[in-house]
C-alpha positions in Angstrom: -10.8 15.5 67.2 -11.4 16.5 63.6 -9.0 19.2 62.3 -11.9 21.0 60.8 -13.2 21.7 64.4 -10.1 23.8 65.1 -9.8 27.4 63.9 -7.4 28.1 61.0 -3.9 29.1 62.2 -1.8 31.7 60.3 1.2 30.0 58.7 3.7 32.3 60.5 2.2 31.3 63.9 2.7 27.6 63.2 6.2 28.2 61.9 7.3 30.3 64.8 6.0 27.9 67.4 7.8 25.0 65.8 11.0 27.0 65.4 11.0 27.8 69.1 10.9 24.2 70.2 14.1 22.5 71.4 15.5 19.8 69.2 14.3 17.2 71.7 10.7 18.5 71.5 10.8 18.7 67.7 11.4 14.9 67.6 8.3 14.4 69.7 6.1 16.9 67.7 4.5 14.4 65.3 3.5 12.1 68.1 2.1 15.0 70.0 0.0 16.0 66.9 -1.4 12.5 66.7 -2.3 12.5 70.4 -4.1 15.8 70.3 -6.1 14.4 67.4 -7.7 11.9 69.8 -8.6 14.6 72.4 -12.0 16.2 72.8 -12.7 19.8 72.0 -15.3 22.4 72.9 -16.0 25.8 71.5 -17.0 28.9 73.4 -17.3 31.9 71.1 -14.0 32.7 69.5 -12.1 30.2 71.7 -11.6 26.5 71.1 -10.5 24.4 74.1 -8.7 21.0 73.8 -8.5 18.8 76.8 -4.8 17.6 76.9 -5.5 15.5 79.9 -7.7 15.6 83.0 -5.9 18.6 84.5 -4.5 20.4 81.4 -6.4 22.5 78.8 -5.1 24.0 75.6 -6.9 27.1 74.2 -6.9 28.6 70.7 -8.3 32.1 70.6 -9.4 33.1 67.1 -11.0 36.5 66.9 -12.3 36.9 63.4 -12.0 33.2 62.9 -8.2 32.9 62.6 -5.5 32.4 65.2 -3.2 35.3 64.2 -0.6 35.4 66.9 1.5 32.9 68.9 0.0 34.4 72.1 -3.4 33.3 71.0 -2.5 29.7 71.7 -2.1 29.0 75.5 -1.5 25.9 77.4 -1.9 25.1 81.1 0.9 22.6 81.5 3.9 23.2 83.6 6.3 23.6 80.7 4.2 26.3 78.9 4.9 28.4 77.0 7.9 26.3 75.9 5.8 23.1 75.7 5.2 20.9 72.7 1.4 21.2 73.0 1.1 24.7 71.6 3.1 23.8 68.5 1.1 20.5 68.1 -2.2 22.3 68.2 -1.0 24.8 65.5 0.1 21.9 63.3 -3.1 20.0 63.8 -5.3 23.0 62.8 -5.9 24.0 59.2 -3.5 26.5 57.7 -5.0 30.0 57.3 -4.4 32.3 54.4 -2.4 35.5 55.0 -4.5 38.5 56.0 -5.3 40.5 52.8 -4.3 43.8 54.4 -0.7 42.5 54.7 -0.6 41.3 51.1 -1.8 44.5 49.7 0.7 46.8 51.6 3.5 48.3 49.6 6.8 46.4 49.9 8.4 49.3 51.8 5.8 49.0 54.5 6.0 45.2 55.0 8.1 44.2 58.0 11.0 41.9 57.5 10.0 38.3 58.1 11.6 36.2 60.8 14.8 34.5 59.7 14.3 31.3 57.9 15.3 28.5 60.1 16.8 25.5 58.3 14.2 23.0 59.8 14.2 20.7 56.8 18.0 20.4 56.3 17.6 21.4 52.7 20.0 23.4 50.5 19.2 27.1 50.5 19.9 27.8 46.8 17.7 26.7 43.9 19.3 25.5 40.7 19.8 27.9 37.9 17.7 25.9 35.5 15.7 22.8 35.1 18.1 20.7 33.0 17.2 18.1 30.4 19.4 15.1 31.1 18.7 13.2 28.0 21.3 13.1 25.3 21.0 15.9 22.8 21.9 13.7 19.9 18.7 11.7 19.9 16.2 14.5 20.7 14.8 16.9 18.1 11.3 18.3 17.6 10.9 15.9 14.7 11.8 12.7 16.7 10.1 13.8 19.9 7.2 16.2 19.7 7.4 17.1 23.4 11.1 18.1 23.2 10.3 21.7 22.5 7.7 21.8 25.3 10.3 20.7 27.8 13.0 23.0 26.6 10.7 26.0 26.9 8.6 27.1 30.0 5.4 25.1 30.0 3.2 28.1 31.0 3.3 31.8 30.4 4.6 33.9 27.5 8.2 34.4 26.8 9.8 37.5 28.2 10.0 40.4 25.8 13.5 41.3 24.8 14.8 44.6 26.1 15.4 47.2 23.4 17.3 49.6 25.7 17.8 50.2 29.4 14.7 52.4 29.7 12.4 49.6 28.3 14.0 46.6 30.0 11.3 44.4 31.4 10.8 44.1 35.1 12.7 41.4 37.0 12.3 39.9 40.4 13.8 41.8 43.3 16.6 40.2 45.4 14.1 39.7 48.3 11.7 37.9 45.9 14.5 35.7 44.6 15.5 34.8 48.2 11.9 34.0 49.1 11.6 31.8 46.0 14.9 30.0 46.9 13.5 29.3 50.3 10.3 27.9 48.8 12.4 25.7 46.4 14.4 24.3 49.3 11.3 23.5 51.4 9.7 21.8 48.4 12.9 19.8 47.7 12.9 18.7 51.3 9.4 17.2 50.9 10.6 15.2 47.9 13.6 14.0 49.8 11.5 12.8 52.8 8.3 11.8 51.0 4.9 11.9 52.7 6.0 9.5 55.4 8.9 11.7 56.4 7.4 15.1 55.9 6.1 15.6 59.4 5.3 18.8 61.3 8.8 20.1 61.2 9.1 19.9 57.4 5.7 21.4 57.0 6.5 24.3 59.2 9.5 25.1 57.0 7.0 25.3 54.1 4.7 27.5 56.1 7.5 29.9 57.0 8.6 30.1 53.4 5.0 30.6 52.3 4.5 33.5 54.7 7.7 35.1 53.6 6.7 34.7 49.9 3.4 36.4 50.6 5.1 39.3 52.2 7.4 39.6 49.2 4.4 39.8 46.8 4.6 36.2 45.5 1.1 35.0 46.3 1.0 32.3 43.6 4.1 30.4 45.0 2.9 30.9 48.5 -0.5 29.5 47.7 1.2 26.5 46.1 3.1 25.9 49.3 0.0 26.0 51.4 -1.6 23.5 49.1 1.3 21.2 49.6 1.0 21.5 53.4 -2.7 20.8 53.2 -2.3 17.7 51.0 0.6 16.4 53.2 -1.6 16.6 56.2 -4.5 14.9 54.4 -2.1 12.1 53.3 -0.7 11.5 56.7 -4.1 11.5 58.3 -5.5 8.9 55.9 -8.1 11.3 54.4 -10.1 9.3 51.9 -10.3 12.3 49.5 -6.5 12.5 49.2 -5.0 11.5 45.9 -1.2 11.2 45.2 -1.7 12.9 41.8 -3.0 16.0 43.5 0.2 16.3 45.6 2.4 15.6 42.6 0.7 18.6 40.8 0.9 20.8 43.9 4.6 20.0 44.4 5.4 20.6 40.7 3.5 23.9 40.8 5.5 25.0 43.9 8.9 24.0 42.5 8.2 25.3 39.0 6.9 28.6 40.2 9.7 29.1 42.6 12.2 28.3 39.9 10.6 30.8 37.4 10.7 33.7 39.8 14.4 34.1 39.2 14.3 33.4 35.4 11.3 35.3 34.2 10.7 39.0 33.5 8.0 41.3 32.3 4.5 39.8 31.6 5.8 36.3 32.5 7.0 37.5 35.9 3.6 39.0 36.6 1.9 35.7 35.9 4.5 33.9 38.0 3.9 36.3 40.9 0.2 35.8 40.7 -2.4 37.9 42.4 -3.2 37.8 46.1 -6.9 38.2 45.4 -9.2 37.2 42.6 -11.6 40.1 42.9 -14.9 40.6 41.2 -14.7 43.3 38.6 -17.6 45.4 37.2 -19.0 44.2 33.9 -21.9 46.6 33.3 -25.2 45.2 32.0 -25.5 41.6 30.9 -28.2 39.7 29.0 -27.9 36.1 30.1 -29.4 32.9 28.7 -29.6 29.7 30.8 -27.8 26.6 29.6 -28.1 24.0 32.4 -27.7 23.3 36.1 -25.3 20.7 37.5 -25.0 19.2 41.0 -21.7 19.8 42.9 -20.7 17.2 45.5 -17.1 17.3 46.8 -15.0 14.8 48.7 -14.8 17.2 51.6 -18.5 16.9 52.3 -19.7 20.1 50.5 -22.7 20.1 48.3 -24.7 22.5 46.1 -25.3 23.5 42.5 -23.7 25.4 39.7 -25.9 27.0 37.0 -24.3 27.8 33.7 -25.5 30.8 31.6 -24.2 32.4 28.4 -24.0 36.1 27.5 -25.2 37.5 24.2 -21.5 37.5 23.1 -21.0 33.8 23.9 -19.1 34.3 27.2 -19.9 31.7 29.8 -20.8 32.6 33.4 -21.8 30.6 36.5 -24.1 31.2 39.5 -23.3 28.8 42.3 -24.4 27.8 45.8 -22.1 25.4 47.5 -21.7 24.8 51.3 -21.3 21.9 53.7 -24.0 19.3 53.3 -23.1 16.7 50.7 -25.5 15.3 48.0 -28.6 16.0 50.1 -27.9 19.7 50.0 -27.2 19.5 46.3 -30.7 18.1 45.7 -32.4 20.6 47.9 -30.6 23.8 46.7 -31.4 23.1 43.0 -35.0 24.3 43.7 -34.0 27.4 45.7 -33.9 30.9 44.4 -30.6 32.0 42.9 -28.7 34.7 44.9 -28.5 37.3 42.2 -30.4 40.6 42.4 -34.2 40.5 42.8 -34.6 37.4 40.7 -37.1 34.8 42.0 -35.9 32.1 39.6 -34.6 28.8 41.1 -31.3 27.4 39.9 -33.1 24.8 37.7 -35.4 27.4 36.3 -32.5 29.7 35.5 -30.9 26.9 33.5 -33.7 27.2 31.0 -34.7 30.9 31.3 -32.9 34.2 31.1 -31.8 37.2 33.1 -31.2 40.8 32.5 -28.5 42.0 34.9 -27.4 45.6 35.7 -24.3 46.4 37.6 -22.9 42.9 37.1 -19.7 41.9 38.7 -17.6 38.9 37.5 -14.7 37.0 38.9 -11.8 35.9 36.6 -13.2 32.4 36.4 -16.7 33.6 35.3 -18.6 33.6 38.6 -21.3 36.2 38.8 -21.2 38.3 42.0 -24.3 38.9 44.2 -23.4 42.2 45.7 -25.9 44.8 46.8 -25.4 46.9 43.7 -26.4 44.0 41.4 -29.9 44.2 39.9 -31.4 41.2 38.0 -34.8 40.5 36.6 -36.2 37.5 34.8 -36.1 37.6 31.0 -36.8 35.3 28.1 -34.4 32.4 27.6 -33.3 30.8 24.4 -33.3 27.2 23.0 -30.0 25.6 22.3 -30.8 25.8 18.6 -31.5 29.5 18.7 -29.0 32.4 18.8 -27.0 33.3 20.8 -26.7 29.8 22.3 -26.6 27.9 19.0 -23.2 29.5 18.2 -21.6 27.5 21.1 -22.1 24.3 19.0 -20.6 25.8 15.8 -17.0 25.7 16.9 -15.2 22.6 15.7 -14.7 19.9 18.4 -10.9 20.1 18.1 -10.8 23.8 18.8 -13.2 23.4 21.7 -11.0 20.6 23.2 -7.8 22.8 22.8 -9.5 25.6 24.7 -10.8 23.4 27.4 -7.4 21.7 27.7 -5.8 25.1 28.4 -8.3 25.6 31.1 -7.8 22.2 32.8 -4.0 22.1 32.4 -2.5 21.1 35.7 -0.1 24.1 35.5 -2.4 26.7 34.0 -2.2 30.3 35.0 -4.7 30.6 37.9 -6.1 33.8 36.4 -6.2 32.5 32.9 -10.0 32.0 32.9 -11.7 29.8 30.3 -14.1 26.9 30.5 -13.6 23.1 30.4 -17.0 22.6 28.8 -17.5 21.2 25.2 -20.7 21.6 23.2 -21.1 18.8 20.7 -23.7 17.3 18.3 -23.4 13.6 18.5 -24.9 10.3 17.4 -25.1 7.7 20.1 -23.4 4.4 19.3 -24.1 2.4 22.4 -22.3 1.1 25.6 -18.8 -0.1 25.4 -16.6 -1.8 28.0 -13.3 -0.4 29.2 -11.0 -1.0 32.1 -12.9 -0.1 35.3 -16.4 -0.4 33.9 -18.3 0.9 30.8 -19.1 4.1 29.1 -21.4 5.5 26.4 -19.8 5.8 23.0 -20.9 8.5 20.6 -19.7 10.0 17.3 -19.3 13.7 16.8 -18.3 15.9 13.9 -15.6 14.5 11.7 -16.4 10.9 12.8 -14.4 11.2 16.0 -15.7 8.7 18.6 -16.2 10.3 22.0 -16.5 8.4 25.3 -19.2 9.8 27.5 -18.8 9.0 31.1 -21.0 9.4 34.2 -20.2 12.7 35.9 -21.1 11.4 39.4 -21.8 7.8 40.5 -23.8 8.7 43.6 -27.2 6.8 43.3 -29.1 9.8 44.7 -28.2 11.7 41.5 -29.6 10.9 38.1 -26.4 10.7 36.1 -25.8 7.0 36.1 -29.4 6.0 35.3 -29.7 8.5 32.5 -26.5 7.4 30.8 -27.6 3.8 31.0 -30.8 4.6 29.3 -29.1 6.6 26.6 -26.8 3.7 26.0 -29.8 1.6 25.1 -30.8 3.9 22.2 -28.1 3.7 19.6 -28.6 5.9 16.5 -30.2 8.7 18.6 -28.8 12.2 17.7 -28.4 14.6 20.5 -26.9 18.0 21.3 -24.8 17.6 24.4 -22.8 19.6 26.9 -19.9 17.7 28.6 -16.8 18.4 30.7 -13.4 17.5 29.1 -11.6 14.6 30.8 -7.9 14.9 29.8 -7.0 11.5 28.3 -5.2 10.0 25.3 -8.7 9.6 23.7 -11.7 11.9 23.4 -13.6 11.7 26.6 -16.2 13.8 28.4 -18.3 13.6 31.5 -21.9 14.1 30.3 -23.7 17.0 32.0 -26.7 17.9 29.9 -28.3 17.0 26.6 -31.2 17.9 24.4 -34.4 15.9 25.0 -34.5 12.9 22.7 -37.9 14.2 21.5 -36.3 17.4 20.4 -38.3 19.5 22.8 -36.4 21.1 25.7 -33.2 20.0 27.5 -32.2 17.5 30.3 -30.0 18.3 33.3 -28.6 14.8 33.6 -27.8 15.2 37.3 -31.3 16.1 38.3 -33.9 15.2 35.6 -34.6 11.5 35.1 -35.2 10.2 31.6 -37.8 7.4 31.1 -37.8 4.7 28.5 -40.8 6.3 26.9 -38.7 9.4 26.2 -36.3 7.5 24.0 -37.0 6.8 20.3 -37.1 3.3 19.1 -33.5 2.0 18.4 -32.4 2.4 14.8 -30.5 -0.3 12.9 -27.8 -1.5 15.2 -24.5 0.3 14.8 -21.5 -2.1 14.4 -18.8 -1.5 16.9 -15.4 -3.0 16.2 -13.4 -3.8 19.4 -12.7 -0.5 21.1 -9.1 0.4 21.1 -7.6 2.2 24.1 -7.7 5.2 21.8 -5.7 7.9 20.2 -2.1 8.4 19.2 -1.1 7.9 22.8 -3.2 4.8 23.4 -0.3 2.5 23.9 2.3 5.1 24.9 4.7 3.8 27.6 4.8 7.3 29.1 3.1 5.8 32.1 6.5 4.2 33.0 7.9 7.7 33.7 4.6 8.9 35.3 4.7 6.0 37.7 8.2 6.9 38.9 7.2 10.5 39.4 4.3 9.5 41.5 6.2 6.9 43.5 8.6 9.5 44.7 6.0 11.4 46.6 4.8 8.9 49.1 8.1 7.3 50.1 10.8 9.9 49.1 14.0 9.9 47.1 15.6 6.9 48.8 12.7 4.6 47.9 13.0 5.5 44.2 16.8 4.9 44.4 16.3 1.3 45.5 14.3 0.4 42.3 17.5 -0.8 40.6 18.1 -1.0 36.8 15.6 0.7 34.6 17.3 -0.1 31.3 14.4 -2.3 30.1 11.9 0.5 30.7 14.0 3.2 29.0 14.5 0.9 26.0 10.7 0.5 25.7 10.2 4.2 25.9 12.8 4.9 23.3 11.2 2.4 20.9 8.0 4.4 21.2 9.7 7.5 20.0 10.1 9.3 23.3 13.9 9.6 23.9 13.4 12.6 26.2 11.2 10.6 28.5 13.8 7.8 28.5 16.6 10.2 29.4 14.5 11.8 32.1 13.7 8.4 33.6 17.4 7.4 33.6 18.5 10.7 35.1 15.8 10.7 37.8 16.5 7.2 39.0 20.3 7.7 38.9 20.0 10.9 40.9 17.8 9.1 43.5 20.4 6.4 43.9 23.5 8.6 43.9 25.4 8.9 47.2 28.9 10.3 46.9 31.6 9.8 49.5 34.5 12.0 50.7 38.1 11.0 50.7 37.7 9.0 53.9 34.8 7.0 52.5 32.1 8.8 54.5 28.7 9.5 52.8 28.2 13.1 51.7 24.8 14.8 52.1 22.4 14.0 49.3 22.0 16.4 46.4 18.4 17.4 47.1 18.4 20.3 44.6 19.7 18.0 41.8 17.0 15.4 42.5 14.3 18.0 42.7 15.4 19.4 39.4 15.1 16.0 37.6 11.8 15.3 39.3 10.3 18.6 38.3 11.5 18.2 34.7 9.9 14.7 34.6 6.7 15.9 36.2 6.2 18.8 33.8 7.3 16.8 30.8 4.8 14.0 31.4 2.0 16.5 31.9 2.9 18.3 28.7 3.0 15.1 26.7 -0.3 13.9 28.1 -1.9 17.2 27.2 -0.4 17.0 23.7 -1.8 13.4 23.2 -5.2 14.5 24.4 -5.3 17.4 21.9 -4.1 15.2 19.1 -6.8 12.6 19.7 -9.5 15.3 19.0 -7.8 16.3 15.8 -7.9 13.0 14.0 -10.6 10.5 13.1 -10.3 7.3 15.1 -10.7 3.8 13.9 -12.8 1.2 15.6 -16.3 2.5 14.7 -18.1 1.3 11.6 
C-alpha cells in the first residue's frame, strides 16, 4: 500500500487516536503501521478501505478529501474502537493541513485544544536563549566574521524599542508561548531519538503540537512541524527522494521559530508567526515580456513547466503547470496553452512573446493567478537586449547573487518573495573536472569564474547535451539565465541562453543545439588547475556540518559515542573559526553528558540543552555557508588565465 493512496488525515485526528491507545498498544504501533503498508486498498467515492485480514476491514471516510474526525476511521475488529488499527491507519496516511476556516477564526472563537500528552517524554519548557558555548575571549567580529551572525537572530528585523507603554510593540500571548514551548519539546524529542527512534508516537506529539500552534495563530511553526513529520515518514519508509539535509533544515526551522516566538516582538513577531495562507492579491494591469520556459520534474513524480516573464518595471513573474506525470508530462505541457485569461499562447511561445493582462492577481512568490476575473491577450515580446528586459543584465553579479541568496536561504521568511535567478553576460571557457563529474566554466563581469552545471540530468531533457556542446566552444560570448546554487564558489544551474548566432534565445531544457549553431572555437583559453573555489574553498566548516547531520538519523546518543573531537576543533580554530570550534565541542559534550544522582543512578538526559547547542550549530553553519557564497561573488578568483 502506498501512503499516497490514503486520504490525508488531520493532525489532531492522528494525535488523538495515538493518545487514546494504551501503553501496550503504543509499543506495537510502529509494527502495525508497517503491516498496514503491505495490505491492499480500494476506493469507493470518499471512502478508502484497507483489508486488515481476510475478515477485517478498516475504512477511512474523507468527505472533501480529508479525514477530519476520529469517527471517520472505523475498524471491524473485535477490539475496535480501542484497537491499534485505527491509529496505525492515521499514521500511515499523509498529514493534512488544518482547515482554513479554523485558522482564520478570531482567537476568542477558537476552542481550547486537547491537553498535550507527554508522548515523547520531552521537557515542556524551551530554553530562554540559544546560547553560544564558545569562549568569548577568542571570538570577535574581526577574528570570526560569522560571530555577529550567531549572536543575532539569523532572520527577521530586530524588534523596535518601545518609546512608551502606548507604543510598545506587540508580544506573543501566553497561549502562543505555551504552544511554542510544546513545539520545542516535540522537536527536541526528535533530535533525542533520531529518525530510527522517532516512530508514530513521537510523530503524533509533533502533530498535536502543530495543531495547537495553528489554533494559536502560529502557522509558520505549525507548518514546520508538519514538514518534519512528513520527512520523518519518508526517511523511515526508505523514500528515495528523502535527503537528510532537508530534515536538518526543517528541524532547525521548527526549533528556531518556536524559540523566537517567546523572544520577538513587533514586526519580527509577525514574521515568526507567519501567515496561514499565501493568497493571490490584485495587481491591476500588467504588461509582461517572456523570458524563458523551464521543465519542472520533482522526485515525487510530478512534472510540468514554469514560464518566466518580466513586467515593464523589472519584476519577475511565473506561469506554471505542474501535476503528477514526471518528465513525460513536462515535455507535453510545454506546448499546451497557458492557463491565463483568453491567451492562446503555449508556454514555450509565451517565453518569447508578451502578454497584456488586466485584473492580474499575484501570489507572494510571483505566481500569476488564473481566476475568472483575469483577462490576458497576446502582445509583442522583447529581445533580451531590448528594454525592459535588458535592464535585468545591468545589475552587477555580486548584487544579483546577494539577492538570490536571500531568496534561497534555508531559513528565509516564507513570505519574503524574491527570485533565485541570475542574469549574466559570460565568456565560455570550456569544461572542467570537479568531484562528482564536470561542469562548464565561464567568466562573467569582473573576471569572476562561474561554474555552470546541468539543471537536470534526465536524458529525455536537453540540458545535458546542450551544456556538453557549449563546453566545446570556448571563447563564445553569451547572455545567460541561471539559478544560484549556494556554494563556496560562484555556481549556477544553466537554464537559458542567447543563441550563439545572436538571434533569439534557447530554452536549454527543451531546445536542442546543433554543432552547426556554434561558432568556430577561438584560440584556446588557458585554464590553470581549477581550485575548489572561493574564500571558503578549504574551510573545515564541514567538520561541524557533518556532526549536525549525523545527529538526525541516529539521535543524540550516537553523537555522544564519537569520542574526543580535539583534533577537529584544533583544525577549525586554525582556519579562523573559533565559534565553530566552540560549538562542536559543546555539541559533542552535551551529547555525551549523562549526570547521576547521589545514589549513582543516571538522571534523565538534558534534551533541551542538547537541542539548544544543535540549533546554534545548524544555524551557524548555514549562516557561514551563505556568507562564503556571497563573498565568492564579490572577489575575482584565480585559476583562469
